[in-house]
C-alpha positions in Angstrom: 155.8 -50.0 -61.5 157.4 -52.7 -63.9 155.0 -53.9 -66.4 154.8 -55.5 -69.7 154.3 -53.1 -72.6 150.8 -54.4 -73.8 147.7 -55.9 -72.4 144.6 -57.7 -73.8 141.5 -59.7 -72.9 139.5 -62.0 -75.2 136.2 -63.2 -74.0 134.3 -65.7 -76.1 130.7 -67.1 -75.7 127.9 -68.7 -77.4 126.6 -65.3 -78.4 129.8 -63.8 -79.6 133.1 -62.2 -78.6 134.8 -59.2 -77.2 138.6 -58.3 -77.5 140.2 -55.7 -75.5 143.8 -54.5 -76.1 146.3 -51.8 -75.4 149.7 -51.3 -77.0 152.3 -48.6 -77.2 151.8 -46.2 -80.2 155.3 -44.8 -80.9 155.3 -41.5 -83.0 158.3 -40.1 -84.7 157.8 -36.4 -85.1 158.2 -34.5 -88.4 160.4 -32.0 -86.5 161.2 -31.8 -82.7 158.3 -30.3 -80.7 159.7 -27.7 -78.4 157.9 -25.7 -75.6 159.1 -23.5 -72.7 159.4 -26.7 -70.7 160.3 -29.6 -72.9 161.7 -30.7 -76.4 160.7 -34.1 -77.8 161.3 -35.8 -81.1 159.3 -38.9 -80.4 156.2 -39.6 -78.3 154.8 -43.0 -77.0 151.2 -42.7 -76.8 148.7 -45.5 -75.8 146.5 -47.2 -78.5 143.3 -49.0 -77.3 141.4 -51.5 -79.7 138.0 -52.9 -78.9 136.6 -55.5 -81.1 133.1 -56.8 -80.8 131.1 -59.4 -82.6 127.6 -60.7 -81.7 125.9 -63.7 -83.5 123.5 -62.5 -86.1 125.2 -59.1 -86.7 127.0 -58.3 -90.0 130.4 -58.9 -88.7 133.1 -57.8 -86.2 133.1 -54.1 -85.3 136.4 -52.4 -84.1 136.6 -49.2 -82.2 139.9 -47.4 -81.7 141.0 -44.8 -79.1 144.4 -43.1 -78.3 145.7 -41.3 -75.3 148.2 -38.5 -76.1 151.0 -38.5 -73.6 153.3 -35.5 -73.3 156.1 -35.6 -70.8 154.9 -35.5 -67.3 154.5 -32.1 -65.7 153.3 -31.6 -62.1 149.7 -30.3 -61.8 149.2 -30.6 -65.4 150.2 -33.8 -67.5 149.8 -36.6 -64.9 150.1 -39.8 -67.0 152.6 -41.8 -68.7 152.4 -45.0 -70.6 152.8 -47.3 -67.6 150.0 -45.3 -65.9 147.7 -45.9 -68.7 148.6 -49.5 -68.8 147.8 -50.0 -65.1 144.5 -48.2 -65.5 143.6 -50.4 -68.5 144.4 -53.5 -66.6 142.1 -52.4 -63.7 139.5 -51.6 -66.3 139.9 -55.1 -68.0 139.7 -56.8 -64.6 136.3 -55.0 -63.8 134.9 -55.8 -67.2 135.7 -59.5 -67.2 132.7 -60.9 -65.1 130.1 -58.9 -66.9 131.4 -59.8 -70.4 131.4 -63.4 -69.6 127.7 -63.1 -68.9 126.9 -61.0 -72.0 128.6 -63.1 -74.5 126.7 -66.1 -73.1 123.4 -64.4 -73.6 122.8 -63.8 -69.9 121.6 -60.8 -68.2 123.8 -58.1 -66.8 122.8 -54.9 -64.8 122.2 -51.8 -67.1 124.3 -48.7 -66.7 123.8 -45.1 -67.8 127.1 -43.5 -69.0 125.4 -40.3 -69.4 123.9 -39.7 -66.0 126.2 -36.7 -65.2 125.4 -34.9 -68.6 122.3 -32.7 -69.4 119.5 -34.6 -71.3 120.3 -32.6 -74.6 123.6 -34.7 -75.0 123.4 -38.3 -76.5 119.6 -38.0 -76.4 119.2 -40.5 -79.3 121.5 -43.2 -77.9 120.0 -42.8 -74.3 116.7 -44.0 -76.0 118.3 -46.8 -77.9 120.2 -47.8 -74.7 116.7 -49.0 -73.3 116.6 -51.5 -76.1 117.6 -55.0 -75.2 120.3 -55.8 -77.6 123.6 -57.4 -76.9 125.8 -54.9 -78.6 124.5 -51.9 -76.6 124.5 -53.9 -73.3 128.2 -54.8 -74.0 129.1 -51.1 -74.7 127.2 -49.9 -71.5 129.0 -52.5 -69.4 132.4 -51.4 -70.7 131.5 -47.8 -69.9 130.6 -48.9 -66.5 133.8 -50.9 -66.0 135.9 -47.8 -67.0 134.0 -45.4 -64.8 134.0 -47.6 -61.7 137.4 -49.6 -61.9 139.7 -49.7 -58.9 142.1 -46.9 -60.2 139.5 -44.5 -61.2 140.5 -42.1 -58.3 144.1 -41.9 -59.4 145.6 -38.6 -60.7 146.4 -40.3 -64.0 142.8 -41.6 -64.4 141.5 -38.7 -66.5 144.1 -39.1 -69.3 143.9 -42.9 -69.0 140.2 -43.2 -69.5 140.3 -41.0 -72.5 141.5 -43.6 -74.9 139.1 -46.3 -73.7 136.2 -43.8 -74.0 137.2 -42.8 -77.4 137.4 -46.5 -78.5 133.8 -47.1 -77.0 132.3 -44.1 -78.9 134.1 -45.2 -82.1 132.7 -48.5 -81.6 129.1 -47.3 -80.9 129.2 -44.9 -83.7 130.2 -47.7 -86.2 127.6 -50.0 -84.7 124.8 -47.4 -85.4 126.5 -46.0 -88.5 126.6 -42.5 -87.1 129.5 -40.0 -86.5 130.4 -39.0 -83.1 128.9 -35.6 -83.2 125.6 -37.1 -84.4 125.8 -39.5 -81.4 126.1 -36.4 -79.2 123.3 -34.8 -81.0 124.9 -31.7 -82.3 125.2 -30.3 -85.9 128.7 -29.7 -86.9 130.2 -26.7 -88.9 133.6 -25.7 -90.1 135.7 -24.0 -87.5 139.2 -22.4 -87.4 142.2 -24.6 -86.6 145.7 -23.4 -86.0 149.0 -25.2 -86.8 151.7 -25.2 -84.0 155.2 -23.8 -84.6 157.2 -25.2 -81.8 159.9 -23.5 -79.9 163.3 -24.6 -81.4 166.9 -23.3 -81.3 167.0 -22.8 -85.0 165.1 -20.1 -86.5 165.3 -21.8 -89.9 163.7 -24.9 -88.5 160.9 -22.8 -87.0 160.4 -21.2 -90.5 160.2 -24.6 -92.2 157.8 -25.8 -89.7 155.6 -22.6 -90.3 155.8 -22.9 -94.1 154.6 -26.6 -93.8 151.8 -25.6 -91.5 150.6 -22.8 -93.9 150.1 -25.4 -96.6 147.1 -26.5 -94.5 145.8 -23.4 -92.7 146.2 -19.6 -92.6 146.5 -19.6 -88.7 149.6 -20.2 -86.6 150.1 -20.8 -82.9 153.7 -19.9 -81.9 155.4 -21.4 -78.9 157.5 -18.9 -76.9 159.2 -18.8 -73.6 160.1 -16.0 -71.2 162.5 -14.4 -73.6 160.0 -11.8 -74.6 162.2 -10.2 -77.3 162.9 -13.4 -79.0 159.1 -14.4 -78.9 158.4 -11.2 -80.9 161.3 -11.7 -83.2 160.1 -15.2 -84.1 156.8 -13.7 -85.2 158.5 -11.0 -87.0 160.7 -13.5 -88.8 157.7 -15.6 -89.9 156.1 -12.5 -91.3 159.2 -11.3 -93.0 160.0 -14.6 -94.7 156.6 -16.0 -95.4 153.9 -13.6 -95.5 154.7 -12.4 -99.1 154.2 -16.1 -100.2 151.6 -17.5 -97.8 148.4 -16.1 -96.3 148.6 -15.6 -92.6 145.3 -14.6 -91.0 146.2 -14.7 -87.5 148.6 -15.9 -84.7 148.1 -17.3 -81.2 151.0 -17.0 -78.8 151.6 -19.9 -76.4 153.7 -19.2 -73.4 153.4 -22.7 -71.8 153.4 -21.4 -68.3 156.7 -19.4 -68.6 155.6 -15.9 -67.9 155.3 -13.8 -64.7 152.8 -10.9 -64.5 155.6 -8.5 -65.4 156.6 -10.6 -68.4 152.9 -10.9 -69.6 152.7 -6.9 -69.5 156.1 -6.7 -71.2 154.8 -8.7 -74.1 151.7 -6.7 -74.3 153.7 -3.5 -74.5 155.8 -5.0 -77.2 152.8 -5.8 -79.3 150.6 -2.7 -78.7 152.9 0.2 -77.7 155.9 -0.5 -79.8 154.0 -2.1 -82.8 156.4 -5.1 -83.1 153.5 -7.0 -84.5 150.0 -6.2 -85.9 147.8 -6.5 -83.0 144.8 -7.1 -85.1 146.3 -10.5 -86.1 146.9 -11.6 -82.5 144.0 -14.0 -81.7 145.1 -14.8 -78.2 147.8 -15.5 -75.6 147.7 -18.8 -74.0 148.8 -19.9 -70.6 151.1 -17.3 -69.2 150.9 -18.4 -65.6 152.1 -21.6 -64.1 149.8 -24.6 -63.6 150.5 -24.3 -59.9 148.7 -21.0 -59.8 145.5 -21.4 -57.9 146.1 -24.9 -57.0 148.9 -24.7 -54.5 150.1 -21.1 -55.1 147.4 -18.4 -54.6 149.9 -15.4 -54.6 149.8 -13.1 -57.4 146.0 -13.2 -57.9 145.7 -9.4 -57.8 148.7 -9.2 -60.2 147.2 -11.7 -62.7 143.8 -10.0 -62.4 145.6 -6.8 -63.4 147.2 -8.5 -66.4 143.7 -9.6 -67.6 142.3 -6.0 -67.2 145.3 -4.6 -69.2 144.8 -7.3 -72.0 141.1 -6.3 -71.9 142.0 -2.8 -72.7 144.4 -3.7 -75.5 141.7 -6.0 -77.0 144.0 -9.1 -76.6 142.4 -12.3 -75.2 143.9 -14.5 -72.6 143.3 -18.3 -72.2 144.1 -20.9 -69.8 145.5 -24.3 -71.0 147.8 -26.3 -68.5 145.7 -24.9 -65.7 142.5 -26.3 -67.1 141.6 -29.8 -66.6 137.8 -30.2 -65.4 135.1 -28.0 -64.9 136.3 -27.0 -61.4 139.4 -25.5 -62.8 137.3 -23.5 -65.4 135.4 -21.9 -62.6 138.6 -21.0 -60.6 140.2 -19.4 -63.6 137.4 -17.2 -64.7 138.9 -13.9 -63.0 142.0 -14.3 -64.9 141.2 -15.4 -68.4 138.8 -14.7 -71.3 138.6 -18.3 -72.4 139.8 -21.8 -71.8 141.5 -24.5 -73.8 139.9 -27.9 -73.3 141.7 -31.2 -74.2 140.2 -34.6 -73.9 143.1 -36.1 -71.8 142.9 -33.4 -69.2 139.0 -33.3 -69.1 138.9 -37.2 -68.9 137.6 -37.7 -72.4 134.4 -36.6 -74.5 131.9 -36.5 -71.7 134.3 -34.6 -69.3 135.1 -32.2 -72.1 131.3 -31.6 -72.7 130.9 -30.8 -69.0 133.8 -28.3 -69.0 132.6 -26.7 -72.2 129.1 -26.2 -70.6 130.6 -24.6 -67.4 132.8 -22.3 -69.5 129.9 -21.2 -71.6 127.8 -20.6 -68.7 130.4 -18.4 -67.2 130.7 -16.4 -70.3 134.1 -17.7 -71.3 135.2 -18.5 -74.8 136.0 -22.1 -75.7 139.0 -23.4 -77.6 139.6 -27.0 -78.2 143.1 -28.5 -78.4 144.8 -31.9 -78.8 147.9 -33.6 -77.7 150.6 -34.6 -80.0 149.1 -37.7 -81.7 147.7 -39.3 -84.7 144.7 -38.3 -86.7 142.6 -40.6 -84.5 143.2 -38.5 -81.5 142.7 -35.1 -83.2 139.6 -36.2 -84.9 138.0 -37.3 -81.7 138.6 -33.7 -80.4 137.2 -32.3 -83.7 133.9 -33.5 -82.9 133.8 -31.1 -79.9 135.5 -28.3 -81.7 133.2 -28.3 -84.8 130.0 -28.4 -82.6 130.7 -26.3 -79.5 133.8 -24.1 -79.8 133.2 -20.5 -80.5 137.1 -19.9 -81.1 138.1 -23.1 -83.1 141.3 -24.6 -81.9 144.4 -26.3 -82.7 143.8 -29.8 -84.0 147.2 -30.3 -85.7 148.5 -33.4 -83.9 148.3 -35.5 -86.9 150.3 -33.0 -88.8 153.1 -32.9 -86.3 154.0 -36.6 -86.7 156.0 -38.4 -89.5 153.6 -39.8 -92.0 155.4 -43.2 -91.6 154.1 -43.3 -87.8 150.4 -42.7 -89.0 148.3 -45.7 -88.5 145.1 -44.2 -89.5 143.6 -42.3 -92.5 140.6 -40.2 -93.1 138.7 -37.8 -90.9 138.4 -34.0 -91.0 139.7 -32.0 -93.9 141.8 -29.0 -93.8 140.2 -26.6 -96.2 143.1 -24.3 -96.7 141.3 -21.1 -95.5 142.0 -21.6 -91.8 139.1 -23.9 -91.1 138.6 -27.7 -90.9 135.5 -29.8 -91.9 134.4 -32.7 -89.9 133.9 -36.1 -91.4 130.5 -37.7 -91.5 132.1 -41.2 -91.4 130.8 -43.3 -88.5 132.5 -43.2 -85.0 135.4 -41.1 -84.7 135.8 -40.8 -88.5 139.1 -42.6 -89.2 139.9 -46.0 -90.4 143.0 -48.1 -89.8 145.5 -48.2 -92.7 
């Protein structure tokens, strides 16, 4: 598709106005972000803005949403900016007629955005949604337009709708002067959050990144590939150079789909048998298998089940990440993992993440909440799930990975320095535009 780089809709009427817009959000990264399958120094995310003003209200309210967009990867990362733009235009077209009615004070059919969720979620605003006020009806209608637009069945819809939904919840929270976790109806508490040390050719660059992250947390996620010896060396070097000056309470190791069952056991042997790293500091190993596993390739199920058994015996947890999108993936992965990493863009937003969390907990799996590389807007949206429902914490370091000059927002959760973050009680997502 060939498209313009931004899109907007402005609907004005006797009772007020609504403005919808999408634009590219270019992020320059503090250091290149390397994984087993890609290295990037700049990302182009999508920024959605929804402005609403209704006559008689205090003033215009603005909601913001962001879609984190890593390089496309089959069976895993399915959207780029053009995909999100196409979805937004479809949403915008679907929203137009109802918005025209609402800003003129005319009736528009009601919509329940929470029909697929248990009654325990969003209980307070479900009741409020019955009230006949224009702001609520506009927000409901925009949820409906997003959930039913013409591209909703496309593979890129889950990521694309995340930013629109985020902006709507930010708008609704600001309208009611409540933080997102209070809208959901859940108490928040401090939870562990890791900083990601990405995989780079230079060990010095990785050490500098680790040292920067340890200014904020005592927990590190280390990216590795299928060179098992080098992966262990990276962690040893971090310990050697930094542990005497910085407190390190734990590591997670992220293979980013690069290991075979044999390599997974080779890493376990290196850690446990040969004592190349203190096993008590290894919190978990993430996504050793490819995202194709169980989707188009069911070979190796017995071998991967054996890997889980061996990790069980060693007391090391295995988590799925790239293989986990929605609740159906969670069910399929249960025999092979101890927990799942849930991200908004993969799950289809806040509501999809809540569904995936519920399924994981029902299956006895542990829950980790992650985020894409993005601004503090994106990571703060995920924090409202992590600080309420995760039993493992997560890695909400997206805002630390980007250059401060690219950061368009401020506020939100606070890194406490002890390995935890504390969520903000500011309304909506909890951040403000600079």
